[in-house]
N, C-alpha and C positions, 0 to 999 in steps of 0.2 A: 660538438659532434663526437659521438662515440667512436673509438678506434676499434679496429678488428683484432680480436684475440688470436695470437699465434697458437695453432694446435700442435702440441708436443706430446711426446710419450717416452717411456723408458727405452723402447726399442729403437727410436729414431735418434737417440743421443749417441753420437760418435765419441764425444769427449766425456770422460767420467764425471766431470763437474759441470756438464752442460746445463743441468737443472738449476744451477746456482746463478746462471746468467739472467740479466734483466730482460724483460720483454714488454712490448706494448700491450696495454690492457685498459679496460674501463669497467668499473663495477656497475655502471649504468647500462651496460650493453644488454640487449634482450636476448636471452639464451632460449632457444627453442627446445622444449622437452616433449618427447613423444613416448609412446609405449615401446618403441624400438630402441631409440637412442636415449641413454640415461644421462642426466645432467652431471657434468664434471666440475667439481668445486675448484676454484682457482686459489692457489696458495702463493703468498708473496715470497720472492726469493730469499729474503732474510729469515723467513720462518721455515725454510726447507732444510732438511737434515743434510749435512755435508759429509760426515763420516758415519756410515751405517754400521751398527753392531749386529743386526740381523741380516743374514744373507739368504740367497735363494738355495733351497735344499735343507735349511735348518728345521728342526722339529720345535714347534712353539705351542703354547697353550694360551687360549683366550681367557683373560682375567676379568673382563667386564663386557656388558652388552647382552643381547638376546642369546648369543651363542656361547655364553660363559661356561667354562669347563671343558670345551671341546679341544682336542689335540689333533694337530695335523702338520703336514709338511708345507713349507713356503714354496709356492709355485712361481710367484712373480712379485717384483718390487716396483712400485710406481714412485719414483723419486720426485715427481712433479707435484704430487698430492700427499706425500708421506703416508702412503697406504700399502698394504700387502694383501696378497690373495693366498689363502690357506686352503689346502686340498680337502674337499668334502666337509667344509665348515662354513657356517653362515650362508646356507643355501637359500637362494631366492628364485623367483620366476621372472622370465622375460619373454618378449615376443620376437622370435627370429624373423629376419627380413625375407629369407628365401621361401618361407612357408605361409606368408600372410598377405592378403587373405587367399587361402588355397585349400581345396579339399584334401590335398596330399598331406599326410601326417609327417612330422619331423622324426628324427631318430628317437627311440625311447630313452629315458622315461618322458612321456609327453602328457599334456593335459589340454583339454579343450574348454575354453570359456567363450561361449557363443560362437561366432564365426572365427575366433582367433585361436591359434595354437600357442601354448605356453611350454617352455622348456626350462629345466633347472640349470642354475649356474652358480659359481662361487662369487659372492659379493665381496668387494674390497673392504678391508678392516683397517682402521687407523693403527699405526704402529705403536701408539701408547696403550692400546688395549690388548697387546700380546706380549708375552715374555718367553724367553728361552727355557726349555726343559733341562733339568739337571742332567749332566752326562751320565751319571750313575743310575738314573731312573728311566732311561730310554726303553729298556726291555720289560718294564712292568706291564702286566696285562690290564690293570685298572687305571684309567686316566686320572681318577681322583687322588691316587697315591703319588702321582708325579709332582715333584717340587719344581717351582719356577725360580730362576736365579737371574741376576743381572751379570753383565760381563764388562770387561774393560780390555782395551788394547794395550799390550805390553811389548816392548822391544827386547828381543832376546838374541844373543850371539849364537851363530851357527858353527863357530870354530874356536878352538882353544889356542890357536897360533897367535902369539902377540904381534907378529908382523902383519896379520890380516885382521885388523880391528874393525874395519869398515863392513865386514860381512855380517849382516844381521837380518832378521825377519820380524815382522809384526804378527803376533798371535793373540788370540782371545783367551782370557782366564776368568774364572768365576770370581765375582765380586759381591761383597755384602755378607758372606759367611766366613767367619774367622778361620775355621779349620779347613776350609776347602779353597783357599786362595791359590794354592799350588796346582789345582786341577785345571788342566787345559781343555778348552772347548775346541774340538777338532773342526777344521774348515770343511764345509761340505764338498764332496767330490762331484765335479761336473761330468756328466756322462757325454761322451762325444757321439753325437748322432750323425748318421750318414744322411746328407740332404737329399740323396737320390733313392733312399730306401722306400719311401712311400709313393714314389712317382710311378706311373704306369706308362708303358711304352705305347707310342702312337705311330701313325703311318709316316709322320715327318721325322721321327727319330732314326738315327743310323744304327743298324744292327750291331751287336757286340762283336760278332765274328768279323765283320768288315773293319771295325775299328782296330781290332787286335791283329789283323793280317799284316804281315811284314812286307812292305812294298818298297822300301828304300834299297837302292842298288848302289853300293859304294863304287867310286871311280876316282881316278887320278886326275881327271880333267877339271879345269876351273869351271865353277858354276856359271860364270858370265863369259860371253864371247869376247874375243880379242878387240874387236872394234868398239864394243860398249865401254870397255875399260879406258880406251883412249879418249872417248867423249867425256867420261866422268872426271878425268884429270884436268887440272887447271892449266890452261895454256900460258897464262901470264906468269906463272911461277913454275916454269919448267925445271928450274934448278933443284926443286924438292925431290925430283924423281931420278936424279943422276946416279945416286948411290943405291937405288933400288933396282932389283932385276925386273926385266920386262916379263909380264905374264904371257 
């Protein structure tokens, strides 16, 4: 009997190496493929990348496939399938759930194929088909002139104090080019997004003026009545409260 495949994703992984854990699976399971849901290929845990050299926010160039030569920014990394999503690269069409079948069109750009609405989206690309762009070529206007490089993780000390030898950091450096081995590939800066920036106020939300209103009145009285404190004390261990002042 075929076992049920556990659905996982990069956003649901709380542990950084959760994608390396073993999971119940069966290659004979029937996977339902439709125009809305795309089939997700299963990758064995031993074949998944443990230490990634390409991170979210890096500028990469596609070196093979239909989108060969395109340059973009990595938007998302799927550690369960060893694939990445590059901004405005490897564009495909899919059928959104909210607008099919419906006469209401989805947000542009949109296309209509019969009674179905199609929208564009970035298809995932295997990490072996992309490489990092050379740090010195990021500002070039022509993508064809941008060189691709490999990188390696190197441990560097962050202090010259001999008493503090354990202070170090892991950084990425250019690999494969003899004269550029000292060039460091900067880590992408993650922008801190406000989770409430895109939310709209509803009638169930408390107004900002009410939340910021100062309603606390300081007092010297104890927050609990005198009788409640006597009930909370343990009567069988009365000796614990002999040295404590009565409230």
